[in-house]
Each structure stands twice: as structure tokens, then as C-alpha cells.
C-alpha positions, -999 to +999 in steps of 0.1 A: +457-141-261+432-117-245+396-128-247+390-097-272+417-109-290+403-143-290+364-131-300+379-110-329+396-140-344+367-163-338+347-135-361+374-131-386+372-169-395+334-166-396+335-139-420+360-159-439+337-191-445+308-168-452+328-155-481+335-187-494+301-200-491+284-170-504+313-176-534+310-214-541+274-209-540+278-184-568+294-206-589+272-236-586+245-211-592+264-202-627+271-233-636+232-242-633+224-214-652+246-219-680+241-256-681+196-256-682+206-223-708+225-246-728+196-275-722+165-248-736+184-238-761+183-272-783+144-267-778+121-251-804+106-219-805+076-223-785+096-241-760+122-224-755+104-187-745+085-206-717+108-234-704+130-209-689+103-189-662+091-230-658+126-239-647+133-210-626+101-213-610+106-250-599+146-243-589+128-219-567+102-244-550+129-270-547+157-250-532+160-253-492+177-220-491+176-206-448+159-235-435+192-251-416+175-275-415+144-284-428+127-292-394+092-303-409+079-324-390+090-305-358+068-273-370+042-293-382+043-305-344+043-270-329+011-262-353-013-296-339+005-282-300-013-250-307-046-263-321-043-287-293-036-259-263-065-237-281-091-266-275-077-269-238-090-235-230-120-232-244-130-265-226-120-255-191-137-219-200-173-244-210-169-262-178-168-230-157-189-210-176-221-243-175-226-236-138-235-193-144-249-198-171-249-226-199-259-203-227-228-183-224-210-205-246-235-215-271-240-175-277-207-162-271-185-193-288-169-172-313-159-142-293-144-167-268-122-178-294-113-141-300-103-137-265-081-167-263-065-165-298-057-128-285-043-138-257-022-169-268-006-145-297+003-114-272+017-142-243+038-160-273+044-146-310+042-111-301+065-115-268+083-142-278+086-144-312+075-185-311+043-200-301+036-220-271+039-251-298+072-236-313+085-230-283+081-268-271+097-279-308+129-255-299+120-231-331+110-191-335+098-171-362+129-151-381+122-130-412+128-146-444+136-116-464+172-112-444+201-120-465+223-126-437+224-165-428+251-158-395+226-141-374+187-145-369+167-118-383+139-111-360+106-104-373+096-068-378+062-053-357+047-053-392+054-085-396+039-096-362+010-070-367-002-079-399+001-120-383-022-112-353-047-096-378-049-127-404-049-153-378-069-130-347-091-108-363-096-122-396-106-156-389-134-141-362-146-119-387-149-146-415-165-167-388-188-140-377-195-137-420-208-170-420-226-174-388-246-142-405-249-159-436-265-192-426-288-177-402-302-154-433-304-183-454-326-206-422-347-177-417-385-176-420-387-157-450-359-174-471-325-159-484-328-127-511-311-127-542-282-109-525-278-135-499-278-159-526-251-143-547-227-138-514-235-174-505-222-186-536-190-162-540-181-170-504-184-209-510-160-200-540-136-186-523-134-211-496-126-232-520-096-216-533-085-207-500-081-244-498-066-254-525-041-226-522-036-236-489-032-273-502-007-265-527+014-242-500+014-272-479+032-293-504+052-270-513+064-272-480+071-309-479+093-306-511+117-272-497+103-271-456+105-230-454+067-219-447+039-239-429+011-226-435-002-196-461+000-166-439+036-176-430+044-174-470+027-142-475+045-124-444+078-142-454+083-156-417+096-188-414+103-207-385+135-220-378+160-234-351+178-204-328+208-226-322+233-239-349+235-279-336+200-287-340+188-317-313+160-334-328+155-352-297+126-343-279+121-337-238+097-363-225+097-350-192+059-342-193+051-378-206+069-395-177+049-372-148+017-381-166+030-417-166+040-413-129+008-395-123-017-422-137+001-447-121-003-429-087-039-422-094-049-461-105-025-473-073-051-450-052-083-466-069-069-503-065-060-493-026-091-471-015-115-497-013-094-519+003-089-497+028-126-487+032-128-448+033-161-444+042-156-463+072-130-441+079-154-412+069-179-423+088-163-424+123-151-390+117-181-378+116-189-396+146-161-383+166-168-350+155-206-354+162-195-363+196-172-338+203-195-312+191-217-322+213-202-323+243-187-287+245-226-280+236-235-300+267-239-277+299-219-297+328-239-284+359-277-299+343-290-327+361-274-361+347-314-374+357-331-356+332-333-379+300-319-379+270-335-357+241-340-373+203-310-357+182-314-371+150-322-348+123-356-363+115-367-369+151-393-347+145-416-368+124-444-385+135-442-422+146-460-437+116-438-420+086-408-444+081-374-414+084-357-431+054-386-434+029-392-391+038-356-384+033-356-401+003-385-381-007-377-347+003-334-347+004-334-303+010-360-308+039-339-315+069-352-291+095-386-291+111-383-250+105-381-261+065-409-290+067-435-271+089-431-243+062-435-263+030-465-277+046-480-246+063-476-231+022-498-265+013-521-262+042-509-289+064-490-297+090-462-326+095-485-355+082-475-387+064-485-400+027-485-428+007-448-430+002-436-422+034-457-445+050-441-476+070-444-509+056-438-542+074-425-523+104-390-533+122-374-518+149-336-511+156-314-525+180-313-506+211-330-473+202-361-495+190-369-470+160-395-479+139-385-483+100-397-500+071-377-530+067-362-529+031-351-491+040-335-505+075-322-532+060-302-518+031-288-489+052-270-518+075-262-541+052-251-509+032-222-496+059-207-530+059-208-538+096-195-500+105-233-494+119-258-468+105-264-436+124-304-437+135-323-407+121-349-400+145-320-405+182-291-402+164-275-433+181-251-461+160-277-490+146-260-523+140-290-546+140-331-549+137-361-572+146-396-571+139-412-546+154-431-563+188-461-539+184-485-541+218-471-575+229-457-571+262-427-597+277-430-599+311-399-607+334-401-639+359-407-626+393-403-660+409-366-673+419-381-707+403-354-714+370-382-738+355-405-707+356-422-703+325-424-671+303-457-656+293-465-627+270-498-605+274-524-589+245-535-553+258-552-526+242-538-491+230-539-470+266-538-495+289-497-492+292-505-463+310-523-480+337-498-503+339-487-497+371-527-492+387-546-516+403-555-546+385-592-542+384-588-508+370-581-526+334-590-556+317-571-591+322-541-599+303-542-628+283-513-653+296-501-680+275-472-701+279-441-695+256-447-732+243-477-726+231-471-689+222-437-705+202-456-734+185-486-714+168-485-729+137-500-763+149-537-745+157-530-724+124-528-758+104-557-777+125-579-740+116-574-744+083-583-782+079-611-779+096-624-747+071-608-770+044-635-799+053-661-775+059-661-757+027-660-794+008-694-804+024-709-770+015-702-778-022-714-810-017-747-802-007-745-777-030-742-801-057-770-822-045-797-794-045-791-787-079-794-822-092-828-823-073 
């Protein structure tokens, strides 16, 4: 048998089955009608006239003709998915516009929803006869006015146009109308009589629409034919395009979501153990060293002293670079600081907020910072070293600032020779290499005496205490006399 004759045979079989089904349905309806008429004929006069239309309406509501099968859950899920998609797109647009102009999302929220609904309607229902939620559930819109049941009758352009006019433009117009009434009622002059009348009519129409939509949804739960009131008015029905409907929904998207969540949780657990900040600092230093090596002139003399290359090397010595960076996070160059201070009428000067308190110096570059600032920075690096803001060197430790204390290195070869320190005035360090008669002598003390500085302090405090006690006793005697 050829393929053409086999297809013709299948069509004849389907036609016979359809004819038998129609005959059986007609016989069943005739039997039900006869039984109903005989039952209603035994009623009294007022009831036998009104009961027939009511029973016909009830039979129409209960019939599930053309639903094959009535996938109520899938239709409701499709509507929920469409609403979630609209909310998701709206939130994405709001996130994109908040950096451009945060007031656009509030001022043009209705227009944004109009644009999103129109786009979704064009790309889903107008082009594919199904919304995105219905496509995920394996459903599509059909024309319920068609009498054939073998082939699916696609909705006409008129039906789809009216559907878009009601759900897109109609909803936008109604929302703008309600916003206008609310703005007029809350105005300074107060609402007029016309506005009050329109508000009353609008509230009653909204109540009537809610009751009608609720009744239509109850009917949908009974027969599963029309999901919304708009579908019922336009005679649009959501059915499965295949004769064999599979109620199982693919959960591939859920599997991908679970895998992605597991991967992100693993990364959140692993990154603190790996120490990504340490690797980031290492890469930054490697990039700086490579950039310095490329920009340095190899023909320059090696005897030249290295120039400080820190981002805040231009600050005066009394200013803590860390405090200044926290107070001025945007100023990272000398030109910016000079421009800002010149407009204010000054140069690079210190302030109470940026002056060094409890000075500590870094090792080995000996740059001075506040103790709290430098200790917090070094501790925060977790042993990876902190880049100095003044000279750019990597700092691992710090110590109290020595100030003007000079530590003299031993010149003799005797191992028992004691170390000595000297206290000098400012400006004497420049003349240290000259003649000893040209400057004041350094006060030299032994190292043991310098280290044991707590004992003289205790003796001085004891003497001050005793003298204070004697002074108080003599004062009491004078007062008594």
C-alpha cells in the first residue's frame, strides 16, 4: 500500500469516528432533553415556564465541550507566569533607569507597562497564538466558535486585535483615567461635582467588573473553558495543540537554577579560604612593577636616588595620608588638591581631622602615620603587606616614631662597649658631619640608664607627693592659728 492510499484510509477512519461521535452526542442530548421536559412538565404553572431556561443555562455551564481535557491548572499557571514575566521585566527596566534618572520610573510607570505589554503581546499572542506562560504549559489559543473538533481553529486577526485592544490599550486608558481622578480629588482646590460623580460611577463599575470576573472564574472552575472574562467575551480558548496531552512539565529550568545556586554557594564558601584579596593585591603589585620597569629609562644613572611614587607623596609630613584619603576619597593627585585648595584660598595645608596623632613610622620606609590608621591597615592585609601611600613600598611592620632621638653606632671593636643616644635640636642634623665646636654637645647617657627610665620617674613622683603633703600640713597650721 502506498503512502497516499494509507493517508486517505486514515482520513476516512477519522471521518467515520467523528460521524459516530456526533450521532452519539445528538442521541444523548435528545435523551437528556426528553427526560428534562418530562420532569418539568409535572411542575405547576409558574415553575414549568421559568425552569426550562434555567436548566438550559445550567447545562451549558456544566458542559465541557471542546476542552479535551480541561487543563484548568495549566491555564491558571500560564496566567501567573505571564504576570511574573511582566513584573521581572519592569524591575529590570527600573534598575536600568535608576542611574540615568530615578524619577523616570515613577513619572512614566504607566507608559513603561504599556510598552512592555504591547511588546509581549506582539511577540507572543499575535505571532504565535500563545503567550509565553501558555507556551511553557503546552497550550495555545483557539477560536471556540469553530464547530470542527478534528483540527484546531486558530484565532482570527479580529479576535487577536480586540484582545490586544482590551488587555493593552484598554488597561492603560483605564489606569490613566483612575490616576486623573485621584490627582483631581487630592488637589488643593478640591474635587468638583462632576469629579465626584465620575468617581462614584468608576467605583461602581470596578465593583461590577470584579463581581463579573469572579463569577466567570467560578464558571471556569466548573467547565474549564474560558479562563478570563476577556477570553469569554472574545470566545478564545486555551487548549493543547496535541491530541495526547502530557501533564508533566519539564523542570530543566529548575535543574539549571539548582545547579547555579549550588555553584554560587560553593564559590562563597571557597573564596574566603583561597584569599582572593591577597591574589588581587599580588596582581596589582606585579602590574605596578611591570609598569615601572617599562617606563623607567635604562640609560639613567643608577646612583640617582629613587623618587617617591606613592599616590599621596605630595602631602606635608604633619598630615596623615590615611586620614587624608578617608576625608578626601576623590582627591588622588596633587593637581586636584591644589585646585580645590586654591579655590578655597590656600595651599596644601593640614587640618585637625588629618593631623598625625600618636605617630608611628613604617618599616623600612619610615613614613609617619597615626598609630590607629597604620595598625588597622597592616592588620587588615592579613600578612600580605600594605602599600605605603607616600612612597609606594610594601609595609609589613611599624614602630613608634623616634622623633629627634639619634642612635649612635659603635665605632670601637670592643664587644663590651655601651651604646649611647643623643638628643639634638632641629637643624643640627645638617651639621652633624662638621666640626664639633660649631654645634651644641649631645647629651650622652648609657643604654642601661636610658632603658631603666621608670626608676627616676618613680622617685620624682614620690618627692612631689611628699612635698605636696608637707605643703598641705603647713597650710592647715596657718589656718588654725
